[in-house]
C-alpha positions, 0 to 999 in steps of 0.5 A: 143331581141324579138322572143327569143323562135323561135330563140332558136328553129332555133339554136337547128335545126341548121338553119341559120337565120338573126335577126333584130330589129327596133323600138322594133319589131323583124324580122327573115328570114331563109330558111328551105328545100329550102323555104325562111321563114319570121317572121316580128313583128309589133305593130299596135293596139297591137302586131302581126306578118306577117309570111309565116311559116304555108303556105310557099308561103302565108303570114298571120298575127297572133296576140295573142300568135303568138310566141307559135303558130309559135313554134308549127308549126316549131316543127313538121318540 
C-alpha cells in the first residue's frame, strides 16, 4: 500500500476516499468541503505525484518527499 501516511490522516479526519494502486503507484481521490482532490503517484525518472491539494483547482507535480509536503498542507485544513 502506498501513500499510507496520507491515508491515515484522511481516516483521522473522517474523510472518505478512494484508493487504487496500479503498477506500484498509489492513487487517492477524496472531497474536502465540497472540493474534489486527487493525489496520483507516478514513476518517471523517479517518484512523483500529480495533485491539486495545495491549490484546489490547479494541478501540480511534486517530487522528492512529496508525501510529507502534502501532509503539511492537509494538517492545516
